[in-house]
C-alpha positions in Angstrom: 99.1 133.1 133.2 100.1 135.9 131.2 103.4 137.6 132.2 103.4 139.5 135.6 106.9 141.9 135.4 105.8 142.3 139.6 106.8 138.3 139.3 110.6 139.4 138.6 110.8 142.2 140.8 109.6 139.9 143.7 112.2 137.6 142.3 115.0 140.1 143.1 113.9 141.6 146.3 113.7 137.9 147.5 116.9 137.3 146.0 119.4 140.4 147.4 117.7 139.4 150.6 119.3 135.7 150.1 122.5 137.2 149.6 122.6 139.8 152.2 122.2 137.0 155.0 124.6 134.7 154.2 126.7 137.8 153.3 126.2 138.8 157.3 126.7 135.5 158.2 129.9 134.0 155.7 131.2 136.7 154.1 131.0 137.7 150.5 133.7 135.1 149.6 131.9 132.0 151.1 130.9 129.7 148.2 127.3 129.5 150.4 126.5 132.3 148.4 127.0 131.2 145.0 123.8 130.1 144.0 122.1 133.3 144.9 124.7 134.8 142.8 123.8 132.1 139.8 120.4 132.8 140.9 120.2 137.1 140.7 122.6 136.6 137.3 119.5 135.3 135.8 117.3 137.5 136.5 119.6 140.0 135.3 119.6 138.2 131.6 116.5 137.7 131.8 115.4 141.0 132.2 118.1 142.3 129.5 121.1 143.4 131.6 123.6 140.7 131.0 126.7 142.9 131.5 125.5 142.8 135.5 124.7 138.7 134.5 128.4 138.0 133.4 129.8 140.3 136.2 127.8 137.7 138.8 128.8 135.4 137.0 132.6 135.7 137.0 132.2 136.2 140.7 130.7 133.2 141.1 133.1 131.2 138.9 136.2 133.1 141.5 134.6 132.3 144.6 133.9 127.9 143.5 137.6 127.9 142.3 139.1 129.1 145.0 136.7 127.2 147.1 137.3 123.9 144.7 139.7 124.2 142.3 139.2 124.5 139.1 138.1 121.4 138.1 135.1 120.5 141.1 131.7 120.1 139.8 130.8 122.9 141.8 132.9 125.2 138.8 130.9 123.1 136.4 127.4 124.7 137.5 128.5 127.9 137.2 130.6 127.5 134.2 127.3 126.1 133.0 125.1 129.4 133.9 128.1 131.2 131.8 127.5 128.9 128.6 124.1 129.2 128.7 124.5 133.6 129.2 126.5 134.0 126.2 124.7 131.6 123.8 122.0 133.6 124.7 123.9 136.9 123.8 125.1 134.8 120.3 128.7 134.3 121.2 128.7 131.0 120.7 132.6 130.6 120.7 132.2 131.9 123.8 129.7 129.5 125.0 131.1 126.3 123.1 133.5 126.9 125.6 132.1 126.8 128.6 129.7 124.1 127.9 132.9 121.7 126.7 134.2 122.9 129.4 131.6 122.3 131.8 131.0 118.5 130.2 134.7 117.7 131.3 134.9 118.7 135.2 131.1 116.9 134.9 132.7 113.7 132.6 135.5 113.7 135.2 133.4 114.0 138.6 130.7 111.5 137.3 131.2 109.5 134.8 129.7 109.8 130.9 126.7 108.2 131.3 125.0 111.1 133.4 121.9 113.1 132.5 124.1 116.3 133.1 126.5 115.2 130.7 123.5 114.8 128.3 122.5 118.3 128.8 125.8 118.9 128.5 125.5 117.4 125.1 122.9 119.2 123.9 124.6 122.8 124.8 127.5 122.4 123.1 125.3 120.9 119.9 123.5 124.2 120.2 126.2 126.0 119.6 127.6 124.5 117.3 124.6 124.3 115.4 124.6 128.3 115.3 128.5 128.6 114.4 127.8 126.5 111.2 128.9 123.3 113.0 126.4 120.7 111.5 128.1 117.4 111.2 129.7 117.9 114.6 126.6 118.9 116.3 124.6 116.1 114.8 127.1 114.2 116.6 126.6 115.4 119.8 123.2 115.6 119.4 122.4 111.6 118.8 124.6 110.9 121.0 122.7 113.0 123.6 119.5 111.1 122.4 120.2 108.2 122.5 121.4 108.1 126.2 117.9 109.8 127.8 116.8 107.1 125.6 118.5 104.7 127.9 118.5 106.3 131.2 115.5 108.8 130.5 112.9 106.7 128.5 111.5 108.2 125.0 108.5 110.7 127.1 110.7 112.6 129.3 110.7 116.2 128.8 114.0 116.7 128.3 114.0 114.2 125.5 111.9 116.0 124.0 113.8 119.1 123.6 116.7 117.4 121.9 114.1 115.4 119.3 113.1 119.5 118.6 117.2 120.7 118.8 117.6 118.3 116.3 114.9 118.3 114.4 115.2 121.7 114.0 119.5 120.9 112.8 117.9 118.7 110.1 115.5 121.0 109.0 118.9 122.9 108.3 120.5 120.5 106.4 117.7 119.3 104.0 116.4 116.1 105.6 112.6 116.8 106.1 111.5 113.6 106.5 113.9 112.6 109.3 112.7 116.6 111.1 109.1 116.0 111.2 109.4 113.1 112.6 111.4 113.8 115.1 109.1 116.9 115.5 105.9 115.1 115.9 107.7 113.2 119.0 108.7 115.7 121.1 105.3 117.3 119.8 103.7 114.8 121.5 105.9 114.1 124.7 105.6 118.0 125.3 101.8 118.4 124.8 101.5 114.8 126.8 103.7 116.4 129.9 102.9 120.7 129.7 99.9 120.1 128.6 98.8 122.1 125.2 99.2 125.9 126.3 102.4 125.9 127.4 105.5 127.5 126.0 107.6 124.5 125.7 104.8 123.1 123.1 104.5 126.5 121.3 108.4 126.4 120.7 108.1 122.9 118.5 105.1 123.9 116.7 106.3 127.0 115.9 109.6 125.7 114.3 107.5 122.6 113.1 105.4 125.3 111.8 108.8 126.1 109.6 109.6 122.7 108.5 105.9 122.9 106.6 106.5 125.8 105.1 109.9 124.3 103.6 107.9 121.3 102.5 105.7 123.7 100.9 102.8 122.8 103.0 101.6 126.4 103.4 97.8 125.3 105.2 99.4 123.3 107.3 102.1 125.5 108.0 99.8 128.4 108.8 97.5 126.2 110.9 100.5 125.6 113.5 101.9 129.2 113.3 98.9 130.9 114.7 98.4 127.7 117.3 101.5 129.1 118.3 100.4 132.5 118.2 97.5 132.7 120.4 99.1 130.2 123.2 101.7 132.8 123.3 98.9 135.8 123.3 96.3 134.0 125.1 98.2 132.1 127.8 101.4 133.9 128.4 102.6 137.4 126.3 102.9 138.6 123.1 106.0 140.2 124.8 108.0 136.9 124.3 111.1 137.3 122.8 110.0 133.2 121.7 107.0 135.3 119.9 108.3 137.2 118.6 110.5 134.4 116.8 107.5 132.8 115.9 106.3 136.1 114.2 109.2 136.5 112.1 108.4 132.5 110.9 104.9 132.9 109.9 106.0 136.7 108.6 108.3 134.3 106.5 105.5 131.9 105.2 103.5 134.8 104.5 105.5 136.4 102.3 105.9 132.9 100.1 102.0 133.3 100.4 102.6 136.9 98.5 100.8 138.1 101.2 103.3 141.1 101.5 101.3 143.9 103.6 100.4 141.2 105.6 104.6 140.2 106.0 105.6 143.7 106.3 103.4 143.8 109.2 104.7 140.7 111.3 107.9 141.8 109.9 107.6 145.3 111.8 106.1 143.3 115.0 108.8 140.7 115.7 111.3 143.6 115.2 109.5 145.3 117.6 110.2 143.5 120.5 113.7 142.4 119.5 114.3 145.6 120.0 113.4 146.6 123.4 115.0 143.8 124.3 118.1 143.2 122.3 121.1 144.9 121.4 121.0 146.7 118.3 123.8 144.0 116.7 122.1 140.8 118.2 121.8 138.2 115.2 118.5 138.0 115.8 117.3 142.0 114.9 119.2 140.8 112.1 117.5 137.9 110.6 114.1 140.8 110.8 115.9 143.6 108.9 116.7 140.8 106.5 112.8 139.5 106.2 112.1 143.1 106.5 114.4 143.9 103.6 113.0 140.7 101.3 110.1 142.3 101.6 110.5 146.3 100.9 112.6 144.5 97.8 109.2 142.4 96.4 106.7 144.9 97.1 109.3 147.6 94.9 111.1 149.6 97.5 114.5 148.7 96.5 116.4 151.8 97.9 114.9 150.7 101.8 115.4 147.0 100.8 118.9 147.8 100.4 119.3 149.9 103.4 118.3 146.7 105.4 119.9 144.7 104.4 123.0 145.6 104.1 122.6 146.4 107.7 121.6 143.4 108.4 124.9 141.6 106.6 127.1 144.5 108.7 125.5 143.0 111.9 125.5 139.2 111.0 129.6 139.6 109.4 130.2 141.5 112.8 129.2 138.3 114.8 129.9 135.2 112.9 132.6 136.1 110.0 131.8 136.4 106.2 132.1 132.5 105.8 129.0 131.3 107.7 125.2 129.9 107.2 123.6 133.4 107.8 125.9 135.3 106.1 125.3 133.4 103.2 121.7 133.8 103.2 121.9 137.8 103.8 124.5 138.0 100.5 121.5 135.7 98.7 119.3 138.8 98.7 121.5 141.1 98.0 123.0 139.4 95.3 119.1 139.2 94.0 118.6 142.6 95.0 121.6 143.7 93.2 120.2 142.2 89.8 117.2 143.6 89.4 118.8 146.8 90.0 120.5 145.7 87.0 123.6 145.2 87.8 124.6 141.7 86.7 128.0 141.9 86.9 127.7 142.6 90.7 125.0 139.5 91.2 127.2 137.6 89.3 130.2 138.2 92.1 127.8 138.0 94.9 126.8 134.5 94.3 129.6 132.7 92.9 130.0 133.7 97.1 127.4 132.4 97.8 127.9 129.6 96.3 130.9 128.7 98.0 130.2 129.9 100.9 127.5 127.0 100.8 129.1 124.0 99.4 131.7 123.9 101.7 129.4 124.3 104.6 126.3 122.3 103.1 128.0 120.3 100.2 126.7 120.6 96.7 123.6 118.3 97.1 121.5 120.5 99.5 118.4 123.1 98.7 120.1 126.3 99.4 123.4 125.3 97.4 121.1 124.2 94.5 119.7 127.3 95.0 122.2 129.3 94.5 123.6 126.6 91.5 120.1 128.0 89.7 120.4 131.7 90.2 124.4 131.9 88.9 122.6 130.4 85.9 119.4 132.5 85.3 122.1 135.7 85.7 124.1 134.7 82.6 120.7 133.4 80.5 119.6 137.3 81.4 123.1 139.1 81.4 122.7 141.5 78.3 
């Protein structure tokens, strides 16, 4: 079914009605209203009102802590909701702190071999991946996967999610063949459990397409991206943020295959969706601006490219700091633009900064690090 916004309105009415009934019956500080507060917060988060969502979850947290104490499983549930909210807001350090506290409580309450612990391990790993803490994230993903294989089985949908996320991390780390095997396993599970025309399946198809692009398998990458796009456009909605992520990935493929006009159109399509649903300083906005800037650079519109790349860099530094993979990526493309504009000394300076960041994060033998080393060599050769 296509996305029906009336379902959100109906959910909002039902959640408010549930809260009103419970407040009238128990009072506004009774733990019985917390589940409804969680649901109402999820509604506000889904419709972009993250401030209201946070206030509702903080209210639920206070009620649960006052009722049960700070180490109760109900507190862990609210902390987990807060972790997801802050993750979606790209506030990864705060999200990691919430997930870590929830995991500590859950392990003390139930032991470390229960399904909720594996989910929290994965949530922590997702945060660490976004923060560039790749080694720490890999350990947690593999621990979660080991547990899920043992307790849930190799065909469980939660196992498929972990396989997908671990494959994403391995792709970033340049471990492409292992990542490919995990994407294929995840996709087989999701197709068997959810069917082909499902957004969960579409997410993994799009991620797999990104890997194929990295491997230079452009024909298969194109096929996979279009399969994912078709699912969103025919079965759900082309305006979902996950659809925007797929458009963004496909724009990157079109750029690499020199279809610059189509790439620009696809980036603009992704940016339009993201701009309508996300804050202007959101990292995904930075991604779209960065992609557009890179395409405009190759088209030859240096002034517009500079504007896009500068704004992207600003957003990424504000969100992640100067020593982060995304910041390095922005600097990498900015250095290329500066070089082509004839400012070789500035390009050399920026590339040295990129190399320092990438060697620290990825090590000296990673493809991204090698790319920075190559750029430095080319600048030395071309410098007049």
